[in-house]
N, C-alpha and C positions, 0 to 999 in steps of 0.2 A: 386537471392533468395530474396523474399519478400512474407510475408504473405498475403498482399492484392490481391495478384495473385488469392486467393480462392474467392474474391468476384466477380470476373469478369468470373468465371467459374462455377457459380451456375446453377442449372437446371433451364429450362425456366419457369416451373411450379410454381416456388416460386417468381418470379420476382415482383410480385404485392401482395405478402405477406409482412407483417410488419416484420421489422428486429429490429429496435431500436424505444421504445416510451418512453417519458417523462410523467410520471404520475402527476406531479404538474403543467404542461402546456397543456397536450394533444398533445403536438406536436409529430409527429411519421414520419418515414421514411421506405418506402418499400425498397426492395433489389434493383429495378429499379432506384428509387430516390437516394439511397445510391451511386450506381454506377455513377450518373450524379453529384451528389454533390461532391464527393471526388475529381474528375477531375475539377470541377468548382473551388474548393478551391486550387487546385495545381496552376491553371492559376492566381488565386487572390494573392497567395503568391509570385509568380514570378513577378507579377506586381509591388508587394511592394519591389522588390529586394533580395529576398531570392532565392538562388541557391543551387544547388547540393553540399552538403558538408557542408553547413552552419547548424547553430543550431537554432531551434524554441523553446523557453521556453513556456510551456503551464501552465498558471496559472488560471485554470477554474474549476468551480465547475462540478461534475458528470452531464452529459447531452449531448445531440446530437453535440454541439458545439465543446466539447472536443473530441468526437470521429471523426468528421469531420476533425479537426485540426491535430490531431494525425495521422489519416490514410492518409491524403494529404501530411503530413511531409515524411511518410515513403515511398509513391508512388513517389515522387519527389527526395528521397534521401537524405533528410535533417534529421539530428538528433533530436529526440524528447527529450527534457528536461522536467520533469514532476514535477511541483512544487505543494506544498501543497497549495490548495485555501485559508486556512485561514492564509497563510503567510502575516505577516504585510507589509505595503509598504516599511517600512524603512530596511527591510531585504532582498528585493529583489535584490538590487545591488551586495550583496554576490553571490547569484546563477547565475545572468547575468556575472558576472566576472569570476567565476569559470568555467562556460561553454562557455564563450566567444560568448554568444548567439547573432545572428544577429537580431532575432526579439522576441518579447514577446507578446503573445496573453493572455490578462487579463480581468477579470470581474470588475476590479476596475473602479470607476467613475473619470472623470477627475479631480475633486477636491481631490480625495484620491490619485491620482498619484503625486500630488503637494510634498508630503512627500517622495517620491521614487526618488532614484538616478539611472537612467536607462542607464545613459552614452551614447554611441553610438547606442544602441540597438533601432531597430524601434519597438515603441509601438503601438500595434492595440487593441484597446478595443472592448469588445464582441460585442456592438452595431454597430460596423463598419463591422463584418463579412457579407458575402454574404448569408443572411438567407432566401431567398425565395427559396420556393420549386420548382421543375421542372415543376409542373403543373400550379403554379402561374406566371412563368417567361417564359412560352411558350415553353419550351424546347421540342425538338421532344420526342416521346413515346419511341421510340427504341434507345438504346445506340449505337453512332457511335463508331465502334471500331478502326477506324482510327485515333481517337483523343486519344486513351489509351496511358498514359504516367507511367509506372510502372518501378522504377530503380531496377537493379539487384545488389543487395547488396552483396559485397564480404562476406564470411563467418565470417571472423575476425574483420570485421569494426565496430566500435561503432555505434550503430543505435538508443540506448535509452540512457538516463542517470536519474537515480533515486536518491533519496537522503535518508540517514539513519542518525540517531542520533549518535554521539559519546560520550563517556564518559568525555574526556578530550579536545574536540575540537569543533569547529563549525560542523554543518551537513556535512556528508561526501558524495562527488559525487560517484555514482556507476554505471560505463559505462557497458552496456550489448551489446553484438553482436547477429547476427542472429545465430551464431554457438551456443551461449547460449541458445537462444531461441528456436531453433529447436531441441536441446537436452532435453530441458523441455518438448517438447511436445512428445518427443520419451517416456519419463517417464510417462506422462500423458495417451498417447494412450494405455499403457501396464497396467497402475495401476489405471487408473480413466476411467471408462465406464458407466456412470449414465444417459446419455441423448442421444436423438436423434432429428430428425427433428421436432417431435411433443412437445418438451420441451419448457417451458415458464419459462424463468429465471427472477429473480429480483435482481437487483444491488443497494445497497445502501452504501456499503464500499467505501471510496474514491478512484477513479481510479488513483489518483496520487500516492497511495501506493503499486501498483503494481498488485494485485490480478485481478482487472478488466481489466487494459490495458495488462497485460501480458497473462492472461488467458480467461477472460470471453468475451471480445470483439472478439478476433479471434476464440473462441470455438463456439460461437455463428453463426458467418459465416461459419465455416468449417461445422458444422451440420444441417446449413440452419434452425435454429431455431429461437425463438424470444425472446428479452431481455427489460424488463421493468425497468426504471431509476428512482430512488429517489436521491434527492441531499443529503440525509442524513437519518439516521434510525429515525423511529417513528413507534411505535408498531401499532398504529391505523391504518395508511396509509398502513402498509405491509398487516394487515389483510383485508382490504378493496381491496387490490389488488389481494389477493388470491381469495376473493369472486368475484370482478368484471371481472377479467381477466383471471382466471383459472391458476395462477401461480403454477408451478409444481415443481420448485428447487430454493431454497433459499440458501444464503451463508452470514455468519456473523461471529462475534466473541462471546466468552461466554456470555458476559453481554446482547447481543441481544436476545439470546435463554432464558435467565433467566427473561427478561421483558416479552417477549411473553408468558412464562409459568405462569406468575403472573396473568394475565387476564383469568379468567375461561371461559368468554364469547368467547374467542378466540379459545378454545380448538378444538371446532367442524371445524373451518377452518383449523387448523393445520393438522388436521388428513387427509385433502385433498391433502397435499403435497406428492409428489413421493420421494424427497430426501432434506435433510437439512444437510448442511456442515459447519463446524465450523474450525477456524484456527487463527493464529496470537498471540495466548495467550493459556496457559495450560487451559484444560478443565477439571473440576472435575467431579468424576465419579457419584455424585448425581446428577448433572444436566443431564448427559447422561441418568441414569435410569429412571428420571421423564419424560425426553422427550419421551422415549420409552413406558412408561406405560401410558401415556396419548395419544399419537399419533399412537402407534402401529408400528412405524417405528424406526430404529436406528438413532442417531445423529452421523454422520460421521465426520471425524477429519482428520487433515494433518499437516504437519510441514514443513516449509521452511523459507528462508529469502530472502531479496530482492538480496543480494550477490549470492545466489544460483539460480536467476531467479526463484523465488517463490517456489512452492511445490516441495519436493524431496520424502517425505514419505506420505502415503495416507493410512487411516484406512478406507476403504470403504466396505458396506455391511459385517462388522465385529464388534462384540460387544468389547467395552473396557474391558480390564481384570482389569483395575485399572485406578486412576487418573493419567494423563500424559501419556497414552498409545496412541501414535499416529499412530502406524500401522507397517507393516513389510518394512524393509529396501530393496530397489530394488536391482536388480541385480548389480553386481559390474562393468560389462561392460557399464551400463549405468550411473551410478554415485556411488561413495564409501561413506558410511557413518560409522564412526568409533568412539570408545571412548578412550580418551587420558589422561594420568596423566600430573601432573605439570612439569615433565621432559622430556615431549614430547614422552614418551614410550605408545604405544597402549595396552589397558587393555583387559583383558578376559570377557567372558560373566559374567553378574551380578555386575560387578565392576562399581562404579561409578566415572564418571570424566567430562571432558569437551567433547561435541559432536563436532566433525571435519569432514569435508565433502572436498572431491576433485573429479574433473571430469569436463566434457565439459560444465556443466551448471553454473560454478563458474566463477565469474567475474575475470579479470586479475589483479585487484586491484583499490584502491581508486584513485581519481583524485588528482594528485600533492601532494601526502602524501606518501613519500619514506619511512619514518621511520615507520609510522603506518603499512603500507604495509608488512614490514620486520617482523613486530610483529605478525600481524594478518594472514598472509599467510605463516608463517614459515614452513620450511620443505615440502613446496609444498601442505599443508593441508590449509584450511579455518578454523581458529579457531572461532566457533560461538559464545562463551561466555555463551552459554547454558549448564547447567548441565544434565546428563542423564546417562543412562546405557541400555545395549543390553540383552535381554533375550537369552535363549538358543535356541529358534525358531527365533532369529533376529528380534523381536519386538523392536522398539526403544521406551523407557519410558523416557519421561523428567521429571526431579526431582526439577529442580530450576534453578538459574541464578548465573553466576560467575560475569559478568559485573555490574555496577551500574546503567544500564540502566533501567527507570521506565516504566512499562508496563500498560497503561490505556487502557482497552478494546480492547487490539491489537494495539494501537498506541503508538510507542515507543518515550519515552520523555528523552533527555539528561539533567542530573543535571547541566552540565557545562552552556548549553545555558540559563536556568534559573538563575543560579547563575551569569552570566555575565551580565544580566540584574539588578538583585537585586544589585549587586555592583555599578552600576551606579546611583542608587538613592543617592541624596546628604546626606541623613542621615544614610546611611548604610557604616559601614567600611568594613565588610566582610560577607559571608554568605555561609551556606552549606545546599544543598538540597537532600532530601532522599524520598524514597517511603513511603506511609503509607496504612495500609491495608483498603480496602473499599468493603462493602458488594455488590455493584452492579458493579463497574468497575473493581475490583480486586485490583487495586492500584490507588492512587492518589498523587499529589505532595505536600510534606510538607517542609517548609523552616525555617531554623534556622538563625538568624541574631545577629550580634555584631553590635550595633549601633556606629556611630562616638561619641568619648568622648563628653558628655555634651548633647547629643541629646536624645530625647524619642520619637521615631517615633510611629505613630499609626499603628497597624498592618493592619488594614483595609485600610489605606491608602497606604501602601506598596503593598497589594494585587491590588488596583484600578491602582497603577503605572505599576504593571506587565501586567494587562490586556489591557494595552494601547500600549504594546511593544511585546506581546507573543500571539501565538495561545492559545484559550481558553483552552485547555487539559494541557497546560504547566503552566498555572496560578495556583500558590500555593492555596490549600484550606485553609491552615493554616499557619501563620506566629509566630513563637516563639521567643521572643528576650531573649538574654543570654549574660552573661559577658564574657564567654569562651567557646570554644568547647573542648570536650573531645578528647584527642590524643591516638593513638596507640603507640605500641612500637618504630614504626619508625618514631615518631613525626607527623605523618599525621592525619587527622581528623578522627575519630573513627566513621565512618558512621553507623557501626553495633550498637554501643551504642546509636548513636543519634535515631536510629528507636525505640528504646525502651522507650525513653522519651515522 
């Protein structure tokens, strides 16, 4: 089993059509070129000592290099460990150790790598990758099927590793198998039917966060369509792509759509889209209604986590009944979604509790975290940490969050990770991090700090220190100095009280 098989069975009439294109660089690949380059990169990694069963850590921005590295790894039977490209050099050693990566492909310059502890991993900088296209390197026009190398993955073997933030620990490794992936596509094929070979997708959500690499890359190839890539979201670049390339399908998080709606000159372009899809954070009904009023088309929505191999619930071609309405739950033989109370009892319709999931799309558990696994996967259910309820017609309504995870425009931030950096500052005794409401991103990071006795640190200096050690979204927008933290009845920091300060 290998999703790369679909690349080598595309119809002959699409071989010379574009499949992936970078909008910032104008670099593009046809289906024929992609077939050649994936195999060429397989040979490249083998020459560097990577073999079947090894792990390749991918520390790259959205782009063709990411796609080729990931697909080559899958073709040769190597595990893809997908790292956030904004991860600081000092944090890379943790990911390499946890995944036991044989190699890491990174966008970092040699000078930046001096701060990274890469251990025994083979480090391949992006500029060292074999980037010449088939036409430039003189490769034969027709693909030689005798050279084809595609590993047949066992259904229960880990083939990808993603990372998700934890409330009380470092990022958690989420192993996914081809069994997980194939069940995800069984759900998608039944509940997600918005595109065919005529579609022109645009991708600006980080591939490392799952949606692009789990869904959009293989979906583009499966449907023999086209995908245009941005390294990140920029409203003007998205609008220009719609105008210049005829983009038909767009995928984002709530803040992306709010920004696009703010620019009235963009509205004419937005009307040209066939579909707009939103996920990763709760979408308010006001944005849904405004999008439909301006574009004439619904703003679709879905729900899923990396632990469930992405989307499990899809609200497609259906208006939202209220804020948090993410769509109808799928058939239970595909995946089970339920609402559970604090005692582990399943709740009836319209009763609010924790959203729990079980089925073939769900990961077997976090890497090397037996205690966390016992808690999060208790009773055979994955406990999402999200609050919600089920309507009488089995619509899933997201109502809030149980965990302390901070959700910034769909990017999940762990308070623990930010606090661990704050607490290393020489003038900080201890810290507590919470979410603060933000009109654009939904939430941002706010930090409360108790200084070392006799010290009076400048909040701006602490923020600058964090910026040197954290991804930009993790950096606190505000730092508040305090003498003591409010405590709850259990003697723990009362984060709910801190959010009101």
